[in-house]
PLY file of the C-alpha trace (Angstrom):
ply
format ascii 1.0
element vertex 539
property float x
property float y
property float z
element edge 538
property int vertex1
property int vertex2
end_header
324.55 272.25 90.63
327.48 270.00 89.56
328.46 266.99 91.57
331.68 268.61 92.57
329.91 271.69 93.85
327.64 269.59 95.97
330.65 267.67 97.34
332.54 271.02 98.08
329.45 272.26 99.88
329.02 269.03 101.89
332.62 269.34 102.89
332.36 272.83 104.02
329.05 272.00 106.01
330.91 269.03 107.78
333.90 271.51 108.50
331.49 274.11 109.81
329.72 271.53 112.00
333.11 270.22 113.27
334.16 273.84 114.11
331.03 274.77 115.93
331.08 271.44 117.92
334.75 272.12 118.90
333.68 275.81 119.78
330.84 274.55 122.05
333.17 271.95 123.79
336.13 274.26 124.04
333.86 277.23 125.34
332.48 274.99 128.05
336.09 273.99 128.97
336.88 277.76 129.08
333.88 278.40 131.33
335.01 275.66 133.66
338.67 277.01 133.65
337.31 280.48 134.34
335.17 279.27 137.11
338.14 277.36 138.56
340.31 280.54 138.17
337.83 282.71 139.86
337.42 280.13 142.71
341.28 279.92 143.11
341.64 283.69 143.00
338.84 284.26 145.52
340.38 281.62 147.93
343.79 283.25 147.63
342.40 286.61 148.35
340.36 285.33 151.26
343.49 283.68 152.63
345.48 286.87 152.54
342.69 288.89 154.17
342.30 286.23 156.88
346.06 286.21 157.72
345.99 290.09 157.84
343.13 289.88 160.30
345.15 287.51 162.42
348.07 289.98 162.68
346.50 293.47 162.37
346.05 295.74 164.09
349.00 294.49 166.18
348.40 295.58 169.75
351.26 293.48 171.25
353.92 296.17 171.43
351.41 298.87 172.76
350.26 296.40 175.44
353.77 295.33 176.31
354.83 299.03 176.88
351.59 299.59 178.94
352.36 296.47 180.98
355.85 297.71 181.85
354.42 300.88 183.23
351.61 298.99 185.16
354.31 296.55 186.51
356.46 299.42 187.78
353.42 301.17 189.38
352.32 297.92 191.17
355.91 297.33 192.39
356.10 300.83 193.84
352.65 301.18 195.36
350.96 297.72 195.47
348.22 296.23 193.29
345.30 298.30 194.55
347.11 301.54 195.01
348.26 301.38 191.34
344.66 301.77 189.75
344.93 305.35 188.88
348.32 305.02 187.43
347.15 301.99 185.41
344.15 303.88 183.86
346.27 306.91 182.98
348.79 304.64 181.35
346.01 302.86 179.43
344.71 306.18 178.09
348.33 307.35 177.19
348.72 303.99 175.24
345.50 304.62 173.30
343.60 301.65 174.83
339.99 301.75 175.11
339.79 299.10 177.87
342.11 297.07 180.10
342.13 294.43 182.71
344.92 293.66 185.25
344.66 290.48 187.27
347.13 289.58 190.06
347.80 285.95 190.01
348.14 284.27 193.30
346.19 287.06 195.04
342.64 288.18 195.36
343.22 291.53 193.96
341.91 292.55 190.58
341.99 295.96 188.85
339.05 296.74 186.50
339.45 299.33 183.73
337.16 301.18 181.19
333.68 299.92 180.01
335.03 297.94 177.19
337.39 295.89 179.28
336.67 292.21 179.23
334.85 290.88 182.26
337.14 287.84 182.48
340.05 286.36 180.77
339.50 284.02 177.91
339.12 280.28 178.73
342.30 278.62 179.15
344.09 281.79 180.28
346.41 283.97 178.20
350.09 283.86 177.30
352.73 286.45 176.57
351.97 288.24 173.29
348.56 286.62 172.79
346.09 288.73 170.50
342.41 287.99 169.68
339.20 289.58 168.60
336.28 290.05 170.95
332.77 291.44 170.52
331.15 293.68 173.15
328.04 295.75 172.79
327.79 295.31 169.05
331.33 296.52 168.24
334.63 294.74 167.58
337.25 294.85 170.27
340.95 293.93 169.48
342.67 292.49 172.52
346.37 291.63 173.44
347.80 290.10 176.62
351.03 290.37 178.63
352.55 288.66 181.61
354.60 290.45 184.25
356.26 289.91 187.54
356.76 292.81 189.90
360.17 293.21 191.48
358.85 293.04 195.15
360.06 291.24 198.33
359.00 287.76 198.70
359.10 287.05 194.99
356.88 289.94 193.90
353.57 289.66 192.23
352.62 287.82 189.05
350.31 290.03 186.82
348.23 289.11 183.69
347.43 292.33 181.75
344.96 292.61 178.92
344.70 295.79 176.82
341.91 296.42 174.33
341.10 298.82 171.48
337.56 299.33 170.02
337.50 299.14 166.21
334.25 300.04 164.45
333.07 297.71 161.50
333.42 300.54 159.00
337.02 301.22 160.26
337.99 297.68 159.73
336.38 297.57 156.26
338.08 300.79 155.14
341.48 299.30 156.29
340.96 296.07 154.51
339.90 297.90 151.33
343.03 300.29 151.53
345.43 297.33 152.19
343.83 295.00 149.54
342.81 297.73 146.96
343.94 295.64 143.92
341.80 292.56 144.98
338.63 293.96 146.50
336.25 296.68 145.33
333.66 296.90 148.19
334.10 295.56 151.74
331.55 295.41 154.51
332.06 293.90 158.10
329.08 292.61 159.99
329.02 291.50 163.75
327.70 288.06 164.15
327.00 285.86 167.22
328.80 282.57 167.49
326.96 279.75 165.91
325.04 281.97 163.40
324.85 280.31 159.94
326.73 282.26 157.25
324.63 283.81 154.49
324.52 282.99 150.82
327.40 284.55 148.97
326.83 285.86 145.61
329.28 285.17 142.59
332.23 287.34 142.59
332.13 287.91 146.35
333.97 286.36 149.31
333.34 286.01 153.04
336.22 285.97 155.54
335.45 285.07 159.17
336.81 287.28 161.97
337.83 284.74 164.76
338.06 285.44 168.32
339.06 283.15 171.29
335.59 282.03 171.52
335.07 281.37 167.87
333.88 283.60 165.05
332.72 287.09 166.24
332.26 288.77 162.89
332.62 288.22 159.12
333.96 290.34 156.32
332.14 290.19 152.98
334.02 291.65 150.01
333.27 292.10 146.31
336.26 290.98 144.24
337.77 293.53 141.87
338.63 292.85 138.19
342.33 292.34 137.76
343.77 295.68 136.64
346.03 296.08 133.62
345.61 292.42 132.40
342.99 290.08 130.95
341.94 287.10 132.90
343.05 283.69 132.01
339.64 282.88 130.70
339.64 286.07 128.49
342.95 285.18 127.24
341.94 281.61 126.58
338.76 282.62 124.88
340.76 285.19 122.73
343.10 282.34 121.67
340.15 280.17 120.94
338.50 282.75 118.72
341.91 283.16 116.96
342.27 279.30 116.60
338.75 278.95 115.15
339.34 281.84 112.73
342.69 280.31 111.64
340.91 276.92 111.32
338.19 278.44 109.19
340.84 280.13 106.92
342.84 276.95 106.69
339.69 275.01 105.81
338.70 277.61 103.17
342.21 277.56 101.84
342.21 273.72 101.62
338.70 273.71 100.00
340.08 276.38 97.35
343.12 274.04 96.67
341.02 271.10 96.38
338.45 272.92 94.03
341.37 274.32 92.03
343.14 271.02 91.80
339.97 269.26 90.84
338.28 271.72 88.64
341.54 272.79 86.63
341.87 269.17 84.98
338.09 269.17 84.52
338.23 272.60 82.66
340.95 271.40 80.47
339.06 268.16 79.81
335.91 270.22 78.95
337.94 272.38 76.51
339.31 269.26 74.78
335.78 267.77 74.58
334.47 270.92 73.03
337.26 270.94 70.48
336.31 267.37 69.67
332.80 268.37 69.25
333.70 271.17 66.81
336.11 268.87 64.79
333.99 265.77 64.92
334.51 262.65 66.69
338.17 262.22 65.51
340.50 260.36 67.97
342.25 263.12 69.94
344.13 262.36 73.09
342.55 263.97 76.17
344.77 266.11 78.52
346.71 264.00 81.05
345.65 264.30 84.60
345.74 262.31 87.85
343.01 260.91 90.05
339.36 260.84 89.01
339.97 263.32 86.10
342.63 261.11 84.70
340.40 258.13 84.78
337.56 260.08 83.13
340.01 261.38 80.42
341.14 257.80 79.62
337.49 256.60 79.53
336.71 259.40 77.04
339.64 258.37 74.90
338.36 254.84 74.98
334.84 255.96 74.14
336.01 258.24 71.26
338.23 255.53 69.81
335.23 253.07 70.00
332.77 255.55 68.43
335.30 256.56 65.67
335.71 252.87 64.74
332.01 252.29 64.81
331.56 255.40 62.65
334.01 254.06 60.23
332.37 250.65 60.11
328.97 252.22 59.66
330.13 254.67 56.97
331.74 251.85 55.09
328.44 249.86 55.48
326.35 252.70 54.41
328.58 253.33 51.44
328.27 249.76 50.28
324.51 249.99 50.86
324.34 253.19 48.82
326.16 251.62 45.93
323.83 248.64 46.12
320.80 250.96 46.16
322.30 253.04 43.37
322.85 249.84 41.20
319.35 248.68 42.07
317.74 252.04 41.32
319.65 252.40 38.09
318.80 248.90 36.96
315.28 249.55 37.82
314.92 252.96 36.06
316.86 251.70 32.99
314.80 248.55 32.66
311.66 250.50 32.67
312.21 252.40 29.34
314.19 249.39 27.82
311.01 247.17 27.76
309.08 249.66 25.65
311.89 250.17 23.42
312.39 246.41 22.92
308.68 245.97 22.13
308.82 248.80 19.64
311.80 247.33 17.96
310.09 243.88 17.91
306.98 245.51 16.27
309.07 247.20 13.68
310.80 244.11 12.75
307.57 242.15 12.33
306.07 244.93 10.38
308.99 244.99 8.06
308.75 241.31 7.43
305.13 241.79 6.20
306.16 244.49 3.70
306.76 248.12 3.15
303.18 249.15 3.64
302.90 247.38 7.11
306.21 249.04 8.17
305.09 252.51 7.11
301.84 252.05 9.19
303.65 251.53 12.45
306.96 253.32 11.91
305.89 256.77 13.13
304.09 255.33 16.32
306.97 253.06 17.31
309.75 255.54 16.79
307.84 258.07 18.78
307.64 255.52 21.56
311.34 254.87 21.31
312.15 258.64 21.27
310.03 259.19 24.44
311.77 256.39 26.39
315.17 257.60 25.25
314.23 261.13 26.60
313.27 259.54 29.89
316.59 257.78 30.13
318.40 261.11 29.34
316.56 262.76 32.09
317.44 260.03 34.53
321.13 260.21 33.54
321.03 264.01 34.00
319.56 263.79 37.39
322.05 261.29 38.48
324.90 263.52 37.22
323.28 266.58 38.86
323.16 264.85 42.32
326.70 263.51 41.99
328.34 266.70 40.61
326.43 269.65 42.05
328.78 272.66 41.83
329.73 274.60 44.87
327.55 277.54 45.60
328.50 281.02 44.42
326.54 283.17 46.89
325.39 286.76 46.33
322.47 288.78 47.70
319.31 287.51 46.06
315.83 288.70 46.04
314.10 285.51 47.20
310.60 286.63 46.19
311.48 287.40 42.71
313.59 284.34 42.16
310.68 282.03 43.57
308.18 283.61 41.34
310.33 282.93 38.19
311.41 279.36 39.27
307.98 278.11 40.35
305.92 279.77 37.70
308.05 278.12 35.01
306.84 274.67 36.25
303.09 275.28 36.24
301.36 273.45 33.28
299.69 275.72 30.70
296.60 273.81 30.58
295.23 275.56 33.68
294.61 272.49 35.79
297.06 273.86 38.36
296.53 277.22 40.07
299.42 279.09 41.59
298.86 281.57 44.49
301.59 283.76 45.86
301.45 285.50 49.34
303.94 287.94 51.08
307.46 288.80 50.00
306.92 292.60 49.91
309.34 293.36 52.74
311.38 290.13 52.63
315.08 290.68 53.22
317.68 289.52 50.57
319.23 286.10 51.08
322.89 285.17 50.42
322.61 282.52 47.88
323.69 281.20 44.39
320.63 282.09 42.26
321.11 279.29 39.71
321.23 276.53 42.43
318.54 277.97 44.55
316.20 278.32 41.43
316.93 274.59 40.67
315.91 273.56 44.22
312.69 275.73 43.97
311.98 274.34 40.59
312.33 270.79 41.94
309.89 271.52 44.70
307.35 272.99 42.27
307.65 269.97 39.88
307.06 267.68 42.89
303.93 269.48 43.92
302.70 269.50 40.22
303.44 265.78 40.10
301.50 265.27 43.43
298.47 266.98 42.11
298.35 264.72 39.13
295.81 264.91 36.29
292.94 266.26 38.47
294.95 269.40 39.25
294.67 271.65 42.29
296.30 274.52 43.92
299.86 275.33 44.82
300.24 278.03 47.37
303.59 279.85 47.98
303.94 281.89 51.18
307.01 284.08 51.85
307.91 285.56 55.29
310.80 286.66 57.51
311.54 286.24 61.19
314.59 286.80 63.41
317.10 287.21 60.56
315.68 284.32 58.52
313.70 284.20 55.27
311.18 281.48 54.85
309.34 280.06 51.75
306.53 277.56 52.00
305.25 275.63 49.09
301.95 273.63 49.78
299.71 271.77 47.54
296.32 270.24 48.18
297.15 266.83 46.79
296.88 263.39 48.68
299.96 264.03 50.89
302.97 261.91 51.75
302.28 258.21 51.98
302.69 256.93 55.61
305.44 254.48 54.65
307.52 257.32 53.21
307.10 259.80 56.08
310.51 260.94 57.26
312.28 259.54 54.28
311.28 261.79 51.41
314.71 263.57 51.33
316.68 260.32 51.03
318.05 259.57 47.70
316.03 257.21 45.45
312.90 257.52 47.67
310.03 258.42 45.45
306.20 258.28 45.87
305.62 258.64 42.10
307.37 257.62 38.93
310.41 259.82 39.41
313.96 258.86 40.05
313.77 259.81 43.78
316.55 262.33 43.50
314.63 265.54 43.16
314.00 266.14 46.90
317.44 264.89 47.82
318.97 267.58 45.47
316.81 270.14 47.11
317.94 269.39 50.54
321.57 269.37 49.56
321.34 272.73 47.86
319.53 274.24 50.83
321.80 272.81 53.38
324.98 274.03 51.35
323.43 277.47 51.72
323.22 277.15 55.55
319.50 276.70 55.51
316.85 274.14 56.54
314.10 272.34 54.76
311.32 270.33 56.25
308.34 268.37 54.95
304.86 268.66 56.41
301.79 266.47 55.77
298.84 267.67 57.77
295.95 265.22 58.54
293.51 266.96 56.34
295.69 266.18 53.36
298.14 267.90 51.09
301.90 268.43 51.46
303.99 271.41 52.34
307.73 272.04 52.17
309.20 274.81 54.30
312.49 276.21 53.29
314.50 278.55 55.71
317.45 280.64 54.60
319.60 283.11 56.62
319.09 286.71 55.58
322.06 288.48 53.95
323.97 290.69 56.40
323.82 294.31 55.61
0 1
1 2
2 3
3 4
4 5
5 6
6 7
7 8
8 9
9 10
10 11
11 12
12 13
13 14
14 15
15 16
16 17
17 18
18 19
19 20
20 21
21 22
22 23
23 24
24 25
25 26
26 27
27 28
28 29
29 30
30 31
31 32
32 33
33 34
34 35
35 36
36 37
37 38
38 39
39 40
40 41
41 42
42 43
43 44
44 45
45 46
46 47
47 48
48 49
49 50
50 51
51 52
52 53
53 54
54 55
55 56
56 57
57 58
58 59
59 60
60 61
61 62
62 63
63 64
64 65
65 66
66 67
67 68
68 69
69 70
70 71
71 72
72 73
73 74
74 75
75 76
76 77
77 78
78 79
79 80
80 81
81 82
82 83
83 84
84 85
85 86
86 87
87 88
88 89
89 90
90 91
91 92
92 93
93 94
94 95
95 96
96 97
97 98
98 99
99 100
100 101
101 102
102 103
103 104
104 105
105 106
106 107
107 108
108 109
109 110
110 111
111 112
112 113
113 114
114 115
115 116
116 117
117 118
118 119
119 120
120 121
121 122
122 123
123 124
124 125
125 126
126 127
127 128
128 129
129 130
130 131
131 132
132 133
133 134
134 135
135 136
136 137
137 138
138 139
139 140
140 141
141 142
142 143
143 144
144 145
145 146
146 147
147 148
148 149
149 150
150 151
151 152
152 153
153 154
154 155
155 156
156 157
157 158
158 159
159 160
160 161
161 162
162 163
163 164
164 165
165 166
166 167
167 168
168 169
169 170
170 171
171 172
172 173
173 174
174 175
175 176
176 177
177 178
178 179
179 180
180 181
181 182
182 183
183 184
184 185
185 186
186 187
187 188
188 189
189 190
190 191
191 192
192 193
193 194
194 195
195 196
196 197
197 198
198 199
199 200
200 201
201 202
202 203
203 204
204 205
205 206
206 207
207 208
208 209
209 210
210 211
211 212
212 213
213 214
214 215
215 216
216 217
217 218
218 219
219 220
220 221
221 222
222 223
223 224
224 225
225 226
226 227
227 228
228 229
229 230
230 231
231 232
232 233
233 234
234 235
235 236
236 237
237 238
238 239
239 240
240 241
241 242
242 243
243 244
244 245
245 246
246 247
247 248
248 249
249 250
250 251
251 252
252 253
253 254
254 255
255 256
256 257
257 258
258 259
259 260
260 261
261 262
262 263
263 264
264 265
265 266
266 267
267 268
268 269
269 270
270 271
271 272
272 273
273 274
274 275
275 276
276 277
277 278
278 279
279 280
280 281
281 282
282 283
283 284
284 285
285 286
286 287
287 288
288 289
289 290
290 291
291 292
292 293
293 294
294 295
295 296
296 297
297 298
298 299
299 300
300 301
301 302
302 303
303 304
304 305
305 306
306 307
307 308
308 309
309 310
310 311
311 312
312 313
313 314
314 315
315 316
316 317
317 318
318 319
319 320
320 321
321 322
322 323
323 324
324 325
325 326
326 327
327 328
328 329
329 330
330 331
331 332
332 333
333 334
334 335
335 336
336 337
337 338
338 339
339 340
340 341
341 342
342 343
343 344
344 345
345 346
346 347
347 348
348 349
349 350
350 351
351 352
352 353
353 354
354 355
355 356
356 357
357 358
358 359
359 360
360 361
361 362
362 363
363 364
364 365
365 366
366 367
367 368
368 369
369 370
370 371
371 372
372 373
373 374
374 375
375 376
376 377
377 378
378 379
379 380
380 381
381 382
382 383
383 384
384 385
385 386
386 387
387 388
388 389
389 390
390 391
391 392
392 393
393 394
394 395
395 396
396 397
397 398
398 399
399 400
400 401
401 402
402 403
403 404
404 405
405 406
406 407
407 408
408 409
409 410
410 411
411 412
412 413
413 414
414 415
415 416
416 417
417 418
418 419
419 420
420 421
421 422
422 423
423 424
424 425
425 426
426 427
427 428
428 429
429 430
430 431
431 432
432 433
433 434
434 435
435 436
436 437
437 438
438 439
439 440
440 441
441 442
442 443
443 444
444 445
445 446
446 447
447 448
448 449
449 450
450 451
451 452
452 453
453 454
454 455
455 456
456 457
457 458
458 459
459 460
460 461
461 462
462 463
463 464
464 465
465 466
466 467
467 468
468 469
469 470
470 471
471 472
472 473
473 474
474 475
475 476
476 477
477 478
478 479
479 480
480 481
481 482
482 483
483 484
484 485
485 486
486 487
487 488
488 489
489 490
490 491
491 492
492 493
493 494
494 495
495 496
496 497
497 498
498 499
499 500
500 501
501 502
502 503
503 504
504 505
505 506
506 507
507 508
508 509
509 510
510 511
511 512
512 513
513 514
514 515
515 516
516 517
517 518
518 519
519 520
520 521
521 522
522 523
523 524
524 525
525 526
526 527
527 528
528 529
529 530
530 531
531 532
532 533
533 534
534 535
535 536
536 537
537 538
């Protein structure tokens, strides 16, 4: 994984962690807001139900009309004589109980079984209403004050009318009136001083208050708001939308960052690939900003430095090569010149002694001179071959047949060297210049014969093919490559024998110009092998 990919993954991980943390914090805030919203809604509903319980059912007008009737009856017949008329008027008004008290007298009229036994503490005033509890049921009470138009100032009356309301009836009335707020309602009678019970979430308790304190409580289950989402739901939906938008923005920014960073790097990579294909020639890198720009300028400086270093090294190698050529030529020319000079000196001395002495050494010395001149001619020819190898003229060639001819022609006829050929029956043809390739194989064969020396030995040639390549291996059982020459046998003028040191260099140059490879092997048990690989000709 690239450094940029790791950076991008780390950035996305940080963004994901930040979004997750923000989600947890905001979700907790949403929960608190939802709880506050539910509490505020529950308080508002409880307030509205409590206010309704204070006003409804409103017995004030009913009791006022009944009080007018009772007042007229008392004025006409007196307080005690008006009892029947009072009860009949209460039934006509729909009252379940009543109480009439004559103030300033000792007369009192008592009505039905649900009538209060006494007035509330502190007395009553005109239009007062309250709740009472008698015998396990709720009683709604209302009071009215009257004065009868009798002689002597009349009689002052305090009248209380009551109506019995069952808990289920009250619960149904609350449910109908507050249908959008509550789902289920229950009313329970309670005695004053009783501790309220535990209220489950989503429920409210509203006290029913009388003149002596709480006489009952209404417990209701809150209904879900109809037709609209709650504030918490809306906030949570908005939060999800915000997080999704944030994630998309983060991904978009990451994509832009990746594109802005990777595009210059891709251009830079293509430019570097082009330099690799063309060689390290100075080529300006694509311009870019930021880190990519600094990298491009660093590559420019590096390529310029390497190019200058290559030029300096190439010049130094060229000078060293010329020095080596001059040294090798001087050495190779000096070797045959010494025998030639000695042969000439011997001939001159023999000539000074007379014709007979000259005839005795003439043939021997001239043969020596001719042999050394031939050696000089071979040396010059190898130098010329290495310097002026012609360009290959490739064509499909039967490598097995070519190898047999080229190598067999280098085997001495005295029988001291034995040649063994193996493989080549199903060898694919190779695309090569037959003359140049034959020259390279002949050089390898001469090198093997030279390594075997006078004692002789075996040269084994193995041919094979693998994965579109043809291979040829020439191995001898001679002494092997000297350790000091290992890895340098293909360099010009490096020789382990008496040759010029150009034969193997010419072989490598010919093989490489054909797109092939050549390697030298010298196993510990002795001997030397050269392995040549050439691409097979395409059909």
